[in-house]
FIGU-818005 format. One record per residue (C-alpha): x, y, z. Coordinates in steps of 0.02 Angstrom, whole numbers, plus 32768, in hexadecimal, padded with zeros to 4 digits. Example, Ala and Ser with C-alpha at 12.3 -4.5 7.8 and 13.67 -1.06 7.14 Angstrom:
82677F1F8186/82AC7FCB8165/
END
This chain:
6DB4DA996944/6DB9DA946A01/6E73DAB56A01/6E5EDB4D6990/6DD3DB9169FF/6E42DB776A96/6ED1DBD86A47/6E5CDC646A15/6E15DC6D6AC3/6EC3DC6C6B0F/6EF2DD016AA6/6E4FDD596ACE/6E06DD506A1E/6D60DD1669DE/6CAADD4769F6/6CD6DDF769C0/6D45DE136A57/6DE0DE7D6A60/6E82DE336AA3/6E7FDE1F6B5F/6F35DE476B81/6F08DED66BF4/6EA5DE616C64/6F31DDEA6C8D/6F44DDD36D48/6FFFDDDC6D63/702ADD956E0F/70DCDDD86E02/70A6DE8E6DEC/7051DED26E89/704CDF826E46/7098DFD56EDE/7116E0606EDE/7141E0AB6E36/710AE0156DCE/705BE00E6D81/6FF1DF776DAF/6FC3DEEA6D3B/6F50DF1D6CAD/6F8BDFD26CB0/6FF9E0146C25/7060E0B16C44/707AE11E6BAA/70DFE1B66BD5/707BE21B6C54/6FDCE1B56C35/6FA1E10E6C78/6F24E0A66C16/6EB7E0116C44/6E1EDFBB6BFF/6D68DFC16C37/6D0EDF196C2E/6C5FDED56C45/6C3CDE1B6C56/6CEFDDF56C23/6CE6DE576B80/6D57DEEC6B65/6CF4DF8A6B3C/6D72E0196B29/6E10E0616B74/6E11E0F16BEF/6EA5E15F6C1D/6EDAE1C46CB6/6F73E2266CE8/6FFFE1B46D21/700EE1936DDB/70C5E1706DF8/70B4E1456EB0/7014E0E96EDB/7045E0DE6F91/7033E19C6F9A/6FB1E1BF6F13/6F5CE24B6F75/6ECDE29A6F14/6F00E2436E72/6E92E1B16E3D/6EF2E1226DEB/6EABE0E96D46/6E87E0386D84/6E1DE07E6E12/6DBAE0E56D96/6DA1E04E6D26/6D60DFE26DB5/6CE5E06C6DE6/6CA2E0746D34/6C8DDFB76D30/6C31DFBE6DD6/6BB9E0416D8F/6B96DFD36CF8/6B72DF386D61/6AFFDF9B6DD2/6A9ADFD66D3C/6A8DDF236CF9/6A52DEE16DA1/69D4DF6F6DB6/698ADF526D09/697CDE976D2A/6919DEBB6DC7/68A1DF2A6D66/6891DEAB6CD8/686ADE216D53/67E4DE8B6DA9/6794DECB6D07/6796DE5D6C6A/676CDEF06BFB/6818DF3A6C1A/68A0DEFE6BA3/6958DF206B8B/6931DF7B6AE8/68F2E00E6B4E/699AE01F6BA6/69FCE0B16B5F/6A96E1196B80/6A8FE1D86B76/6B12E2616B7D/6B06E2F66BEF/6B83E3846BFE/6BB6E3A86CB1/6C43E41F6CDB/6C72E42A6C23/6C8EE36E6C1E/6C1BE2EC6BCD/6BD1E2706C49/6B7CE1CD6C13/6ADBE1976C6B/6A73E0F86C5F/69B8E11A6C4D/6918E0B96C26/68EFE0016C44/6894E02A6CE4/6920E08E6D33/68D5E10C6DAB/695DE18C6D89/69F3E1986D16/6A8BE1386D51/6B38E1826D3B/6BADE1126CD9/6C4BE1796CBB/6C92E2226C8F/6CF6E23B6BEF/6D90E29C6C24/6E0BE3036BC1/6E8EE27D6BE3/6E1FE1FC6B8E/6E0EE26E6AF7/6EC9E28F6AF4/6EF0E1D56AF3/6E6DE1A76A6F/6E98E23A69FE/6DE4E27869F3/6D7EE2FF6A44/6D1FE2DC6AE4/6C78E2ED6A8A/6CA6E2726A00/6CF1E1F86A7C/6C54E2026AE9/6BE8E1DA6A50/6C51E1416A29/6C4AE1036ADC/6B8FE1246AE3/6B6FE0A56A5A/6BE8E0256AA4/6B9CE0316B52/6AE9E0276B12/6B0ADF866AB3/6B70DF3B6B42/6AEBDF606BC6/6A5EDF196B5D/6AC3DE7C6B37/6AEEDE666BEF/6A37DE716C20/69FDDDFA6B96/6A81DD786BC3/6A3CDD706C75/6986DD536C48/6937DCA66C66/6928DC806BAC/69E0DCA76B93/6A0CDC3B6C2A/69B5DBA56BDB/6A18DBBC6B3B/6AB8DBC96B9F/6A92DB256BF8/6A70DACE6B51/6B12DB106B08/6B6EDAD56BA3/6B29DA246B91/6B57DA1F6AD9/6C08DA5A6AFF/6C1FD9DA6B89/6BDBD94F6B19/6C51D9826A8C/6CE3D9876B05/6CBDD8D86B45/6CACD8906A95/6D4CD8E16A59/6DA7D8A66AF5/6D6CD7F36ADB/6DA2D7F76A24/6E4ED83C6A4F/6E61D7C36AE0/6E39D7316A6D/6EBCD76869F1/6F36D7806A81/6F17D6CD6ABD/6F2CD6836A0E/6FD0D6E169FC/7004D69B6AA6/6FE9D5EA6A67/704ED61369CC/70D9D65C6A38/70E2D5BE6AA2/70EAD5526A06/717AD5B869BF/71D7D5B26A63/71C7D4F56A6C/7202D4E969B8/7295D55869DE/72C4D4EF6A75/72B4D44C6A14/7321D48A6985/739AD4ED69EF/742AD46E69EB/741AD3F76957/74A3D375693B/7527D3AB68BD/755BD3326832/7611D2FF6818/7683D35F67A5/76B6D41567AA/7656D44C670F/75B3D3F7673C/75C7D42E67F1/75DDD4E267BB/7545D4D96748/74DBD48967D0/750FD50E684E/74E7D59867D3/743BD54C67B3/7418D53A686E/7454D5EC688D/73E1D6356809/7350D5CB6847/7369D60468FA/7369D6BA68C4/72C7D69C6865/7278D64F6900/72B2D6E1696B/7265D75D68F1/71C0D6FE68ED/71BDD6FB69AA/71DCD7B669AF/714FD7D76934/70D6D76C699A/710CD7C06A3C/70F7D86A69EA/7046D84069B0/7017D8006A5D/705BD8A26AA6/6FEED9046A2C/6F55D89F6A5F/6F76D8C56B17/6F85D97E6AF4/6EEBD9766A85/6E86D9366B19/6ECCD9BF6B88/6EA2DA476B09/6DF3DA026AF1/6DCADA116BA9/6E21DAB86BC2/6DC4DAFD6B2C/6D1FDAB06B62/6D28DAF56C12/6D5ADBA16BD2/6CC9DBA16B56/6C4EDB6E6BDF/6C8CDBF96C4F/6C80DC756BC0/6BCADC476B9F/6B8FDC896C47/6BA8DD446C5F/6BCEDD316D18/6C65DCC16CF3/6C9BDD0D6C4E/6D24DD716CA3/6D6DDCD16CED/6D70DC816C40/6DE3DD0A6C02/6E3DDD366CA3/6E4ADC996D0C/6E6EDC276C78/6EE1DC9C6C1C/6F82DC756C78/6F62DBB76C87/6F36DBAF6BCE/6FD0DC166BA3/703CDB9E6C07/6FE9DB066BB7/6FFFDB4D6B08/70B4DB7A6B2C/70D5DACE6B76/7084DA7B6ADF/70E3DAE36A5F/7186DACD6ABC/716DDA116AC7/713CDA0C6A10/71D9DA6B69DD/7242D9FC6A4D/71FDD95C6A01/720DD99E694F/72C2D9C86977/72D9D91569B6/7296D8D36911/730BD94668B1/739FD90A6918/736FD85668F8/7363D87A683E/7413D8C0683F/744ED82968A2/73FBD7B46826/744FD80D6794/74F5D7FB67ED/74D4D7446815/74AAD7196760/755DD73F672C/75A0D690670A/7656D6C266F6/76D0D66B676A/76E4D5BE67B5/7686D566683E/76E1D5C068CA/76B7D66A687E/75FFD63C6875/75FDD601692A/7656D69D6964/75E2D70A68FD/7549D6C16951/7593D6E669FC/75C0D79969CC/7513D7B46982/74BAD7866A23/7533D7EE6A8A/7532D88D6A21/7477D88A6A00/7456D8766ABB/74C7D90A6AE6/747DD9786A5C/73CBD94E6A91/73F0D97D6B45/743FDA236B15/73B1DA496A9B/732CDA276B1F/737EDA9E6B9B/7389DB296B19/72D5DB156ADC/7285DB136B89/72F2DBA36BC6/72BDDC0F6B33/7206DBDE6B4D/7210DC116C05/7259DCBB6BD9/71D3DCD86B55/7148DCAE6BD0/7191DD246C51/719BDDAD6BCE/70EBDD8C6B8F/70A6DD936C41/70FFDE396C55/7159DE0C6CF4/718CDEAA6D52/7239DEE96D1E/726CDEF36DD5/7246DE3A6DE9/72ABDE106D4F/733CDE796D8C/7338DE286E37/7330DD7B6DE9/73BDDDA86D72/742ADDE56E01/740FDD456E64/742DDCDA6DC9/74CCDD3A6DA0/750BDD226E51/74E9DC686E4A/7536DC556D9E/75D2DCB36DD4/75F5DC2A6E53/75C3DB956DE8/75F5DBCF6D3A/76ACDBA36D49/7694DAE96D69/75FBDAE46CF7/765BDB2E6C65/76E7DAB26C83/7669DA246C81/761ADA606BDF/76C0DA7F6B87/7709D9D86BBC/7668D97F6B8C/766CD9D06AE1/7721D99A6AC8/76F8D8E86AFE/7670D8DF6A79/76D7D93769F5/7772D8CC6A0D/770CD82D6A28/776DD8036AC5/76E2D78C6AFA/762AD7726ADA/7593D7216B29/75B5D6676B34/7673D6756B45/76D1D6216BD2/773FD6A76C21/77ABD6C56CB8/77BFD7736D00/7812D78A6DA8/77D6D6FD6E17/7736D6E06DB4/7724D6566D32/7684D6296CD8/7611D63F6C44/75E0D6F06C10/7522D6FA6C23/7506D7B46C08/756ED83F6BBE/753ED8F36BA1/7597D9996BA0/759AD9A56C5E/75A8D8F76CAC/75DFD8456C88/7589D7B46CDE/75E6D70D6CEE/7599D66A6D29/7618D6036D8C/7624D5466D8E/75CAD53F6E36/7538D5A46DF1/7565D64D6E3C/7542D6E36DCC/75CDD7636DDD/75A9D8146DA1/7640D87F6D75/7641D9356D3D/769FD93F6C99/7718D9BF6CE2/775BD9386D59/7785D8BF6CCD/783CD8E36CAA/7872D8366C6E/7809D7AA6C24/7839D6F96BF7/77C5D6B96B70/77C5D5FA6B74/774FD5E46AE0/7785D6626A5C/7791D60D69B0/77CDD56869FA/77F2D5156AA1/7872D4986AE0/786BD4016B50/790ED4016BB5/7929D3536BFF/79B7D3176C70/79C3D25D6C96/7A38D20F6D16/7A7CD1616CED/7AF1D0F26D51/7BAAD11D6D49/7BDBD0796CF9/7B5AD0866C6D/7B96D07C6BB8/7B88D1346B89/7B7AD11B6ACE/7AF1D0996AE5/7A8FD10C6B59/7A9DD19F6ADF/7A66D12D6A51/79CBD0FA6AB5/799FD1B16AD5/79B5D1DB6A1D/794ED14969DF/78C4D1686A5E/78B7D21F6A2C/78B0D1F86971/7831D16E698B/77C1D1E469EC/77D3D26A6965/779CD1EA68E3/76FFD1BF6945/7667D20F68ED/7623D2416996/76BDD2A869C1/7710D2D9691D/76AFD37D6913/76E9D3B069C1/77A3D38C69A4/7809D3FE6933/78B7D3B36953/78C5D31169B6/797FD32169DD/79B8D3D469E2/7A40D3B16A63/7A82D30A6AA5/7B16D2E46B15/7B5FD2CA6BC2/7B35D3606C30/7B93D32D6CCF/7BDED2A76D40/7BC1D2946DFA/7BB4D2126E83/7B05D1F06E43/7B45D1BD6D99/7B45D20D6CEC/7ACCD2976CBC/7A90D28E6C07/7A42D3266BB2/79C7D32B6B23/796AD3BF6AD8/78C8D3A56A77/7881D43B6A19/77C3D43E6A1B/772FD4A869E8/7705D5376A60/76C6D4F76B09/76DFD4406AD5/7783D4286B32/7732D3E86BD2/76C7D3656B7B/7759D32C6B11/77CDD3206BA8/7753D2B66C0A/7737D23D6B7A/77F2D2346B54/781AD2046C08/779AD1796C00/77E1D1326B5F/7895D1456B9C/786FD0E26C3A/7831D0516BD0/78C7D05E6B59/7944D05F6BEA/78F3CFC66C34/7902CF686B90/79B9CF9C6B7A/79E6CF736C2E/7A1ED0246C57/7A13D0526D0F/79E4D0FC6D50/7A6ED1506DB3/7A59D1556E71/7ACFD1936EFB/7B40D1056F39/7B8AD0DD6FE6/7C35D0886FF8/7C72D0357099/7D30D02F70B3/7DACD0147143/7E40D0847167/7EECD035714E/7F28D05F71FE/7EA0CFFC7256/7DF8D02072A2/7DC3D0C372EF/7D8DD0AD73A2/7CE5D0F073D7/7CAFD12B747F/7C99D07774BF/7D43D03F7481/7CF4CFE373ED/7D29CFFC7339/7CB9D04B72B4/7CD0D04771F6/7CF2D0E57191/7C5FD10F711F/7C82D1667079/7C09D19A6FF4/7C28D1906F3B/7BF7D13D6E9A/7C07D0826E93/7C08D00C6E02/7B5FCFBE6DE3/7B50CF0A6E17/
END
């Protein structure tokens, strides 16, 4: 109920009031030069504004348009005329209150408005209620009649009734009895605001506990061990994937409800303060004027955030529908999960920018920002975009192609230029890569011309082992082959290894010995773990087989024609390097 009242008050509705659009204080429209000020509407050769009393709009008045207020001359702008009428009304109210306070027999019911014709124009006067003489309120002009579409006499009769009721109500609302009622209403409103705030805060706290519980559950079940076997592994991964999506959706719902509770508390207090200000006639204008723009911004912010979060839920629903497709093998499922997180993140970022940009433009249009200001802002924006658009468009196009072609995704190990690391963030404009030393490198997508993806579909452990030159080659290759197959048969490692011996042979010969090569195909990003464990097992296997690791050798030999004399006349041996037979 408080939220609905706040929306009604923001739009200037309720309590029999007319919309308060004409009373918006527009800080961007000073009303100088040829532009009308805030609250003044120019219709052809006429300018129209509203006359108010105690924050309530009474009627519209019109005057000939003043196209240059800096040189108005004898012309009276319509806003100046409206402020003079409001001053006359407030003076009458204050004068009547003085008479009522001095004489209790005088009441507001004796206050009346009469019409007198002066200079062939009807003039409205306030009389009675202890007024010593009639007080001039306003003159109904031909321009007013032209705008309203009625004769001056008929329009004066309508305004007579409106002004009489408004003046009596203004006087009654300032009497001591009315002031007591206003104080009681204020206390009730504040009490209701406090109780509603406590209720919403309690719900917000309970939802916070639920959010923490779901986050702990998500962390605990984030990386469950996978059972052996391709079929069971694939089924387990599918089950974990669906469960993680369910947890993410539940977290989003809880976060969305907590967000609603926060905004509910904000709306309760904004509405409560506005209602309190509206109760007192002296502050009623602030309730509709001062709180109009803040309430408009709060409502816009709330609706924009609501639309943004609903769009997030819709994107997650689409991602869940995509993730439930069980076609494909284990690698396809793993790759699909990486693509889902990458594409949904990029789409969410683009969607947020679009939604908030449109909301900003709508607020500027609703506040009726001066066209000159919009044109100036547009010119500056166009100038800035003209310099930045070229690289920005390249970033967006290249980012779109990266996502479309699935060149890499969040979680991939990539190398681009001199940068190697895990992709932590990817959107349409930038790619962020976390290096092995912890540095986060941010690259515009337009600079990424060549990418080496080290974790796409599968990875490979490329191992080169040096053995002594005199080692039995066939025996050493047999040890490598047996060690690789034994590791692939280990239940702890069989899910990480796709092919234990993809390549095996002698890669080279040098003074350090023989270089043996073995390739082991692994799951994505498992090549480093597999390589480390394989080296440990191979060291033990070589020790059991008596195979020595190749090391550079030094050979001492003497020349056949004798010793070479040194500077002291002594002989020194000739030192040669090379591979020697192991002892």
